[in-house]
C-alpha positions as CSV (number, residue, x, y, z in Angstrom):
1,M,0.0,0.0,0.0
2,K,1.3,3.4,-0.9
3,R,1.7,5.9,1.9
4,L,0.9,9.5,1.3
5,Y,2.9,12.1,3.3
6,S,1.6,15.6,3.8
7,F,3.8,18.6,4.9
8,S,2.6,21.8,6.4
9,P,3.2,25.1,4.4
10,L,5.3,26.3,7.3
11,F,7.6,23.3,7.1
12,L,8.0,23.7,3.3
13,L,8.8,27.4,3.8
14,M,11.5,26.7,6.4
15,L,13.0,23.9,4.2
16,S,13.3,26.3,1.2
17,L,14.8,29.0,3.3
18,G,17.3,26.6,4.8
19,F,18.2,25.4,1.3
20,F,18.8,28.8,-0.1
21,A,20.7,29.9,3.0
22,C,23.1,27.0,2.6
23,D,23.5,27.7,-1.1
24,K,24.3,31.4,-0.4
25,N,26.9,30.5,2.3
26,D,28.5,28.0,0.0
27,N,28.9,30.6,-2.7
28,D,30.1,33.3,-0.3
29,E,32.7,31.3,1.5
30,P,36.2,32.7,0.9
31,Q,38.3,30.6,-1.5
32,E,41.3,28.8,-0.2
33,P,44.3,30.8,-1.5
34,V,46.5,29.1,-4.1
35,I,50.1,30.5,-4.3
36,H,52.1,30.3,-7.5
37,N,55.9,31.0,-7.2
38,I,57.1,32.0,-10.7
39,K,60.8,32.4,-11.6
40,T,61.9,34.8,-14.3
41,F,65.4,36.2,-14.6
42,Q,67.9,34.1,-12.6
43,S,71.3,35.5,-11.7
44,V,71.5,37.5,-14.9
45,R,74.6,39.7,-15.2
46,H,73.9,43.4,-15.7
47,A,77.0,45.3,-16.6
48,Y,78.5,47.7,-19.2
49,G,81.1,47.2,-21.9
50,G,82.3,44.3,-24.1
51,A,79.7,41.6,-24.3
52,Q,77.9,42.8,-21.2
53,S,74.5,44.7,-21.2
54,Q,72.6,47.0,-18.9
55,T,69.3,45.5,-20.2
56,H,67.9,42.0,-20.5
57,E,64.6,40.8,-21.8
58,G,62.8,37.5,-21.6
59,T,59.4,35.8,-22.0
60,F,58.1,33.8,-19.0
61,N,54.9,31.8,-18.4
62,F,52.5,32.9,-15.6
63,P,50.0,30.0,-15.4
64,V,47.3,31.9,-13.5
65,D,43.7,33.2,-14.0
66,P,43.8,37.0,-13.6
67,T,40.1,37.1,-12.5
68,K,41.1,35.0,-9.4
69,V,44.3,36.9,-8.6
70,E,44.2,38.5,-5.2
71,K,47.8,39.7,-4.9
72,I,51.1,39.7,-6.9
73,R,54.5,40.5,-5.3
74,M,57.7,40.9,-7.2
75,F,61.0,40.0,-5.5
76,I,64.3,41.4,-6.8
77,K,67.6,39.8,-5.5
78,L,71.0,41.3,-6.3
79,R,74.2,39.3,-5.9
80,C,77.8,40.3,-6.8
81,P,79.6,38.7,-9.7
82,E,83.1,37.4,-9.2
83,G,85.3,40.4,-8.4
84,G,82.5,42.3,-6.6
85,C,79.5,44.5,-7.3
86,N,79.6,47.9,-9.0
87,A,80.7,50.8,-6.6
88,W,77.7,53.1,-7.3
89,D,74.1,53.6,-6.4
90,V,72.3,53.7,-9.7
91,F,68.8,53.7,-11.2
92,A,67.2,50.3,-12.0
93,N,63.8,49.0,-12.9
94,I,61.7,46.1,-14.1
95,K,59.1,46.5,-16.9
96,V,56.4,44.5,-18.6
97,W,55.4,44.7,-22.2
98,D,52.0,46.1,-23.1
99,E,50.7,44.5,-26.3
100,D,48.0,47.1,-27.0
101,S,50.3,50.1,-27.0
102,E,53.5,48.3,-27.9
103,R,55.3,50.0,-25.0
104,W,57.0,48.9,-21.8
105,F,55.2,49.6,-18.5
106,E,57.3,50.1,-15.3
107,L,56.4,47.4,-12.7
108,G,58.8,48.6,-10.1
109,R,62.0,50.6,-9.6
110,Y,64.9,50.3,-7.2
111,I,68.3,52.0,-6.5
112,T,71.3,49.7,-6.3
113,P,73.4,49.7,-3.1
114,Y,76.9,51.1,-3.2
115,G,79.2,48.2,-4.0
116,V,77.3,45.3,-2.3
117,D,74.4,42.9,-2.8
118,N,71.0,43.0,-1.0
119,A,71.4,39.6,0.7
120,K,70.5,41.2,4.0
121,R,67.0,41.4,2.7
122,P,66.4,37.6,2.4
123,Q,63.5,38.0,-0.1
124,G,65.2,40.9,-1.9
125,F,63.5,44.1,-2.7
126,I,59.7,43.6,-2.7
127,V,57.2,45.4,-4.9
128,D,53.4,44.9,-5.0
129,V,52.5,44.7,-8.7
130,T,48.9,43.5,-8.3
131,D,47.8,46.6,-10.3
132,F,49.3,44.8,-13.4
133,K,47.4,41.6,-13.0
134,S,45.8,42.1,-16.4
135,H,49.4,41.8,-17.9
136,L,50.9,39.1,-15.6
137,H,49.2,36.0,-17.0
138,G,50.0,33.6,-19.8
139,D,53.2,34.4,-21.7
140,V,54.7,37.6,-20.2
141,K,57.5,39.6,-21.7
142,L,59.7,41.4,-19.1
143,R,62.7,43.8,-19.2
144,S,65.3,44.2,-16.5
145,F,67.5,47.3,-16.6
146,I,70.3,48.7,-14.4
147,E,72.0,52.0,-15.3
148,V,75.4,50.6,-14.5
149,W,78.6,52.0,-16.2
150,G,81.1,49.4,-15.2
151,G,82.1,45.9,-16.3
152,D,81.3,44.5,-12.8
153,G,77.6,45.2,-12.2
154,W,75.2,42.9,-10.4
155,L,73.6,39.5,-10.9
156,V,69.8,40.0,-10.9
157,T,67.1,37.4,-9.9
158,V,63.4,38.4,-10.3
159,D,60.7,36.1,-8.9
160,F,57.0,36.6,-8.5
161,E,54.5,35.3,-5.9
162,V,51.0,35.2,-7.3
163,T,48.1,34.5,-4.9
164,E,44.8,33.3,-6.4
165,G,42.0,33.6,-3.9
166,N,39.6,36.4,-3.1
167,P,40.4,39.5,-5.2
168,D,38.8,42.8,-4.5
169,Y,37.7,42.8,-8.1
170,A,37.9,40.2,-10.8
171,Y,39.0,42.6,-13.6
172,Y,41.6,45.3,-13.7
173,A,42.7,47.5,-16.6
174,I,45.7,49.8,-16.6
175,E,47.0,52.5,-18.9
176,N,50.0,54.7,-18.8
177,V,49.5,58.4,-18.1
178,I,53.1,59.8,-18.1
179,D,56.4,57.9,-18.6
180,Y,59.7,59.7,-18.3
181,A,61.8,56.9,-16.6
182,N,63.9,55.1,-19.1
183,H,66.9,56.1,-17.0
184,S,67.8,58.7,-14.3
185,L,68.5,61.6,-16.6
186,H,65.5,60.8,-18.9
187,G,63.4,62.4,-16.2
188,V,61.6,65.7,-16.3
189,P,63.9,68.8,-15.8
190,Y,63.0,70.5,-12.5
191,G,63.1,74.2,-11.9
192,E,63.5,75.2,-15.6
193,H,61.5,75.4,-18.8
194,H,60.9,72.1,-20.5
195,D,58.7,70.5,-23.2
196,F,57.8,67.4,-21.2
197,V,54.0,66.8,-21.1
198,L,52.6,66.4,-17.6
199,E,49.0,67.2,-18.3
200,R,46.6,64.6,-19.8
201,T,42.9,64.0,-20.2
202,L,41.7,60.7,-18.8
203,S,38.4,59.0,-19.8
204,I,37.1,56.3,-17.4
205,P,35.0,53.3,-18.6
206,Q,31.3,53.4,-17.6
207,N,31.5,50.1,-15.6
208,A,34.5,51.1,-13.4
209,K,33.8,50.5,-9.7
210,E,37.1,52.0,-8.5
211,T,39.8,54.2,-10.1
212,W,43.3,54.5,-8.8
213,L,46.6,56.3,-9.8
214,R,50.0,54.6,-9.3
215,T,53.2,56.7,-9.4
216,I,56.9,56.1,-9.0
217,I,59.1,59.2,-8.8
218,T,62.8,59.6,-7.9
219,G,64.9,62.7,-8.1
220,W,68.5,63.2,-9.4
221,G,71.0,66.0,-9.5
222,H,72.7,68.4,-7.2
223,A,71.3,71.6,-8.7
224,T,71.3,75.0,-6.9
225,P,70.3,77.0,-5.0
226,L,70.8,74.6,-2.2
227,D,68.2,73.9,0.4
228,P,69.1,74.3,4.1
229,G,71.7,71.8,5.1
230,G,73.4,71.9,1.7
231,R,70.6,69.9,0.0
232,G,70.8,70.1,-3.8
233,C,68.0,69.2,-6.2
234,A,66.5,66.9,-7.0
235,E,68.3,64.1,-5.1
236,W,68.4,65.8,-1.8
237,C,65.8,68.6,-1.7
238,F,62.6,67.7,0.3
239,R,59.5,68.6,-1.7
240,T,55.8,68.1,-1.8
241,H,54.4,67.6,-5.3
242,Q,50.7,67.4,-6.2
243,V,48.4,65.7,-8.5
244,A,45.7,68.1,-9.8
245,I,42.4,66.8,-11.1
246,N,40.4,69.3,-13.2
247,G,42.7,72.0,-12.0
248,N,42.3,71.2,-8.2
249,A,45.0,69.7,-6.1
250,M,43.7,66.2,-5.0
251,F,46.7,64.1,-4.0
252,D,50.1,65.0,-2.3
253,H,53.3,63.2,-2.9
254,E,55.9,63.8,-0.1
255,M,59.4,63.6,-1.3
256,G,60.9,63.4,2.1
257,A,63.2,61.3,4.3
258,L,62.7,57.5,4.4
259,G,65.3,56.7,7.0
260,C,68.2,55.6,4.8
261,G,70.4,55.0,7.8
262,Q,68.1,52.2,9.0
263,N,68.2,50.3,5.7
264,P,69.1,46.7,6.5
265,V,71.2,46.6,3.3
266,Q,74.3,47.9,5.2
267,P,77.0,48.7,5.4
268,Q,77.5,49.9,1.9
269,G,80.5,51.3,0.2
270,G,79.5,54.9,-0.3
271,N,77.5,57.8,1.1
272,W,74.5,55.6,1.7
273,A,73.2,56.6,5.1
274,P,72.1,60.3,4.7
275,D,68.4,60.8,3.7
276,R,67.6,61.5,0.1
277,A,64.3,63.0,-1.0
278,G,62.0,60.0,-1.3
279,W,64.5,57.2,-2.0
280,C,67.5,55.4,-0.6
281,P,70.5,53.6,-2.0
282,G,69.9,49.8,-1.8
283,M,66.1,50.1,-1.6
284,E,63.0,49.7,-3.7
285,A,61.5,53.1,-4.8
286,P,58.2,53.8,-3.1
287,V,55.0,53.1,-5.0
288,R,52.6,56.0,-4.5
289,T,48.9,54.9,-4.9
290,D,46.0,57.3,-4.9
291,K,42.4,56.2,-4.8
292,F,39.6,58.4,-6.1
293,Q,36.7,58.7,-3.6
294,N,34.4,58.7,-6.6
295,P,35.0,56.0,-9.1
296,M,34.8,58.6,-11.9
297,N,33.0,56.0,-14.1
298,G,31.8,57.4,-17.4
299,T,33.6,60.7,-17.0
300,S,36.6,62.5,-18.5
301,F,38.9,64.8,-16.5
302,T,42.2,66.5,-16.7
303,F,45.3,65.1,-14.8
304,N,48.3,67.3,-14.1
305,Y,51.4,66.4,-12.2
306,E,52.6,69.6,-10.5
307,F,56.1,70.0,-9.0
308,Q,56.6,72.3,-6.0
309,E,57.8,75.6,-7.2
310,W,61.6,76.1,-7.3
311,E,63.9,77.7,-9.8
312,N,67.3,76.4,-10.8
313,N,70.0,79.1,-10.9
314,F,72.5,76.8,-12.7
315,Q,75.3,77.7,-10.3
316,Y,76.3,74.1,-9.6
317,T,79.9,73.6,-10.6
318,G,79.8,69.9,-11.3
319,D,79.4,68.1,-14.6
320,N,75.6,68.5,-14.8
321,P,73.9,71.6,-13.3
322,H,70.3,70.2,-13.9
323,A,67.8,68.5,-11.6
324,Y,65.6,65.7,-12.9
325,Y,62.6,63.7,-11.8
326,A,62.3,60.2,-13.3
327,I,58.5,59.6,-13.1
328,T,55.8,57.1,-14.3
329,T,52.1,57.3,-13.5
330,F,49.4,54.8,-14.4
331,V,45.6,54.9,-14.1
332,I,44.0,51.6,-13.0
333,V,40.3,50.8,-13.2
334,K,38.6,47.9,-11.4
335,S,35.3,46.0,-11.9
336,N,33.6,42.6,-11.5
337,E,32.7,42.7,-15.2
338,P,35.2,42.7,-18.1
339,I,36.5,46.3,-18.4
340,V,38.5,48.1,-21.1
341,K,41.4,50.4,-20.5
342,P,40.9,54.0,-19.6
343,E,41.7,56.4,-22.5
344,V,44.6,58.8,-22.1
345,Q,45.1,61.8,-24.4
C-alpha cells in the first residue's frame, strides 16, 4: 500500500529558506588561496662594456587566472659577480610589455646599493605589482635594466609570488599616463623650462567601480640654489608635489626622508646613510597609490602632475647643473565585469 505524506506550508517554507541559506553561504565562502611561485630572470649579469649589457629581456609563463588573482608580489635579488659589485648607487627597474600600445610599463624601480648585494633582505626588494594583473598571466615579456657604467655590475634574480584567492575585483585594466623613466637623466627637468607633457585627459569606462593612480618618482642631480643643510635638487631637496584633477590639487606626494640609515642593506661602500628625497641607496623606490573617492566612471577629467615651485640658478659647478625627476604614472580601473582600459590623451 502506498503511503501519502503531507507537509505543512510552514515546514516547506522553512525547508526552502534553509536550502537557499546553505546555497548562499557556500557561494560566499572565501576561496582557499593558491600561491604560485614564478621564476623569471635568474642570476642575470647586468654590466656595461664588451659583451655585457645593462638591459635583459625574456618571456616567461604565468599559469594563472587573472580574475582570481588577489595579490602579486615581485622579489628582486641582487648578488655580486666574481670580483665584486659595482661601486655606485644607480637607477634600475623592471618593466612588462603592453601589447596594446607596444610599450614597456614600469612594474617597479629600485636603487642599487653602493658596491654590495642585497642579501641582508632575504626576499630581496619587494614590490606589490597587483595593479598589473591584467598583464601578468600567460606568456609575459619582461625587461630588467640597471643604469650601470662598469664591467662589474650585479647578478639579478626576479621572482613573483601570485596569490589566487579572493580578489577585491575580478577585472583590472591599466593604462600609462606619463612615462619619463627610461633612466635617471631621462626624467623631467626640475626648476627650468621644458617640453615634457605632464597634463593629460583621462576617460574612465562606464563600468568602473574603482579608479586609482599609481606613481613612482625619484629625483636626481645636485642643482642649486641649495636647500638648508646643503641639499641640492632633486636628489636631496625635500619637496611636496601634487596631482591636480580638473585643476584642483587632489593628492600630495611627499618627497621626504625614508630613514636611509636604518636600511638593513648595510654597510654599503659609499654615502648611503644620509636621507635622500623620497628614495634610498639599496632600496626599492616607493610606489605611491592614490584612490579616487568617486570611481569617476563614465567621466573625462584632466590630470596634471605639479612640482613644488623652485627655480634652478645653474650655479652648480659639477658636470651637470640640472635637476631631474624620473617619473611614471598609471591609471587603474577595477570591476567585476570585463573592463576596457581608460583612454589617455
